[in-house]
C-alpha positions in Angstrom: 0.0 0.0 0.0 1.4 3.4 -1.0 0.9 6.5 1.1 -2.4 8.1 -0.1 -2.6 5.6 -2.9 0.3 7.2 -4.7 3.3 5.4 -6.2 6.4 7.5 -6.8 9.4 6.7 -9.1 12.8 8.3 -8.8 14.9 7.5 -11.8 18.6 8.4 -11.9 19.9 10.2 -15.0 22.4 8.2 -17.0 25.2 10.7 -17.6 27.8 11.2 -14.8 28.8 14.8 -14.3 32.4 15.8 -13.3 32.8 18.6 -10.8 33.5 21.4 -13.4 30.1 20.7 -14.9 28.1 21.1 -11.7 26.9 24.7 -11.2 28.2 26.2 -7.9 30.2 23.1 -7.0 33.2 25.2 -5.7 31.3 27.6 -3.6 31.7 25.5 -0.5 35.4 24.9 -1.0 35.2 21.3 -2.3 38.3 19.2 -1.9 40.2 17.6 -4.8 38.9 14.2 -3.7 35.4 15.5 -3.9 36.0 16.7 -7.4 37.1 13.3 -8.5 34.3 11.4 -6.9 31.0 13.3 -7.5 27.6 11.6 -7.2 26.0 13.9 -9.8 24.0 12.7 -12.8 22.4 14.5 -15.8 20.0 13.8 -18.6 22.4 15.7 -21.0 25.5 17.8 -20.9 25.4 21.4 -22.1 28.0 22.4 -24.6 29.0 25.9 -25.5 29.9 29.1 -23.7 26.7 31.0 -24.5 23.4 30.6 -26.3 22.5 28.9 -28.4 23.8 25.9 -26.5 23.8 22.3 -27.7 22.9 19.3 -25.5 25.2 16.3 -25.7 23.9 12.9 -24.8 20.3 13.8 -24.9 19.4 10.6 -26.6 20.8 8.6 -23.6 18.7 10.6 -21.3 15.5 10.0 -23.3 16.4 6.3 -23.6 16.5 6.0 -19.8 13.2 7.9 -19.4 11.6 5.7 -22.1 12.7 2.6 -20.2 11.1 3.9 -17.0 7.8 4.7 -18.9 7.7 1.2 -20.4 8.7 -0.7 -17.3 7.0 1.2 -14.5 4.2 3.2 -16.3 1.7 4.3 -17.0 2.2 7.5 -15.0 -0.2 10.4 -14.3 2.4 13.1 -14.2 6.1 14.0 -14.1 7.9 16.2 -11.6 11.5 17.5 -11.9 14.0 19.8 -10.4 16.5 22.1 -12.3 17.6 20.2 -15.4 15.1 17.5 -14.4 12.4 20.1 -14.5 13.4 21.1 -18.0 13.3 17.4 -18.9 9.8 17.1 -17.3 8.5 19.7 -19.7 10.1 17.9 -22.6 8.7 14.6 -21.6 5.2 16.1 -21.3 5.6 17.7 -24.7 6.9 14.5 -26.4 3.8 12.5 -25.3 1.2 15.0 -26.6 -0.9 14.2 -29.7 0.6 15.7 -32.8 4.1 16.3 -31.3 5.8 13.7 -33.6 4.4 15.5 -36.6 5.8 18.8 -35.2 9.2 17.2 -34.9 9.1 15.9 -38.4 8.2 19.3 -39.7 11.0 20.9 -37.7 13.5 18.2 -38.7 13.1 19.1 -42.4 14.4 22.6 -41.4 17.3 21.3 -39.3 15.6 20.5 -36.0 16.3 17.3 -34.0 14.5 14.1 -34.8 11.7 12.9 -32.5 13.5 10.5 -30.0 13.4 7.0 -31.4 13.2 5.7 -27.8 9.7 7.2 -27.5 8.4 5.4 -30.5 6.8 2.0 -30.6 6.3 -0.1 -33.7 3.0 -1.9 -33.3 3.4 -3.8 -36.6 0.8 -1.6 -38.3 1.8 2.0 -37.3 4.5 3.7 -35.3 3.0 5.0 -32.1 4.2 6.8 -28.9 5.2 4.5 -26.0 3.0 6.2 -23.3 -0.3 8.1 -23.0 -0.1 11.9 -22.6 0.7 13.1 -19.1 -2.1 14.6 -17.0 0.3 17.1 -15.5 3.9 18.2 -15.1 5.7 20.1 -12.3 8.8 22.2 -12.6 11.0 23.2 -9.6 13.7 25.7 -10.7 13.2 24.5 -14.2 14.0 26.2 -17.5 13.2 26.2 -21.2 15.7 24.4 -23.4 18.4 26.3 -25.3 17.2 28.8 -27.9 19.0 26.6 -30.5 16.5 25.8 -33.3 17.4 22.1 -32.8 15.0 22.0 -29.8 12.2 24.2 -30.7 9.8 21.4 -31.6 9.4 20.7 -27.9 7.7 24.1 -27.6 6.1 24.8 -31.0 3.2 24.3 -30.7 3.1 25.2 -27.1 3.0 22.5 -24.4 -0.7 21.7 -23.7 -0.2 19.5 -20.6 -1.0 21.5 -17.5 2.3 22.5 -15.8 3.0 24.0 -12.4 6.2 26.1 -12.0 8.0 26.9 -8.8 10.6 29.7 -9.1 13.1 30.8 -6.4 13.2 34.6 -6.2 16.9 34.5 -5.3 17.9 31.5 -7.5 21.4 32.2 -8.8 21.8 28.9 -10.7 18.8 29.2 -13.0 17.9 32.8 -13.8 14.3 33.9 -13.7 14.3 34.6 -17.4 15.2 31.0 -18.2 12.4 29.7 -16.0 9.9 32.1 -17.6 11.0 30.7 -21.0 9.5 27.4 -19.9 6.4 29.2 -18.5 5.9 31.0 -21.8 6.3 27.7 -23.7 3.1 26.4 -22.0 -0.4 27.0 -23.5 -2.6 28.5 -20.8 -4.8 31.5 -20.1 -3.7 34.6 -18.1 -5.6 33.3 -15.1 -4.1 29.8 -15.4 -0.6 31.4 -15.7 -1.1 33.3 -12.5 -2.2 30.2 -10.6 0.5 28.0 -12.1 3.6 30.1 -11.4 4.6 30.0 -7.7 7.4 32.2 -6.4 9.2 31.3 -3.1 11.7 33.5 -1.2 14.6 31.1 -1.7 17.2 29.9 -4.1 17.9 26.8 -6.1 16.1 24.2 -4.0 12.6 22.6 -3.5 10.4 24.6 -1.0 9.1 21.3 0.5 9.1 22.2 4.2 6.6 25.1 4.0 3.0 23.9 3.8 1.7 26.7 1.6 4.0 25.5 -1.3 3.2 21.9 -0.7 -0.5 22.8 -0.6 -0.1 24.5 -4.0 1.4 21.3 -5.4 -1.3 19.1 -3.9 -4.1 21.3 -5.1 -2.7 21.5 -8.6 -2.3 17.7 -8.9 -5.8 17.1 -7.5 -7.2 19.4 -10.1 -5.1 17.9 -12.9 -6.1 14.3 -12.2 -9.8 14.9 -11.7 -10.3 17.1 -8.7 -11.8 16.3 -5.3 -14.7 13.9 -5.0 -18.1 15.5 -5.2 -19.2 16.9 -1.9 -15.8 16.3 -0.2 -14.7 19.2 1.9 -11.5 20.8 0.8 -8.7 20.2 3.2 -6.7 23.1 4.6 -2.9 23.0 4.1 -2.3 22.7 7.8 -4.5 19.6 8.1 -3.0 17.7 5.2 -1.1 14.5 5.9 1.7 14.7 3.4 3.4 11.5 2.2 6.6 13.4 1.3 
């Protein structure tokens, strides 16, 4: 039995990151031994000194995610932090109806191919490996590089409901990069106001303050079907959180 009837999966990205590739690694005076033995993993590695960046190893990241979708799915939603949040937006995008066609159109103009790992040959047609997500959540996330290679993730805009948490003093992911992902989502002005949550912190998950946890829980409940008819809405302070 899972807490609240919820099963969570925590996949580890497949690409090992050396210390120089970890933002802010040296700020705490890491030792040489630490630099040689990091436990940091990524879905891709960013290449280039400035925009437009290229992402190396992205196919490996998507292969790992596709494996999780096949073996442990189906999932209702996807949640990520930092680069994982950027990947969450991409995964939600890739599973949407019509996205393969958008990639095919962009590929004819130099864009990347739709990830083969997300395709499934049924013997009659090539289909997507997993149903569309009901929701996605981004903590300190960002839109992908402005490189035209990756624009099919966001054109057309992501239709999957997505909640964005942004740290007002985040020095790792600038606000403008986070808002690039917000702008890539198709939603009304009212929905945007409800789905962008600022917290007075930096590059971390605001998981210990109930108002931010309540925002997450309320969003997920709405996305997966809302509360049962007639059920009284719980206050944040009364919630029994399984995380």
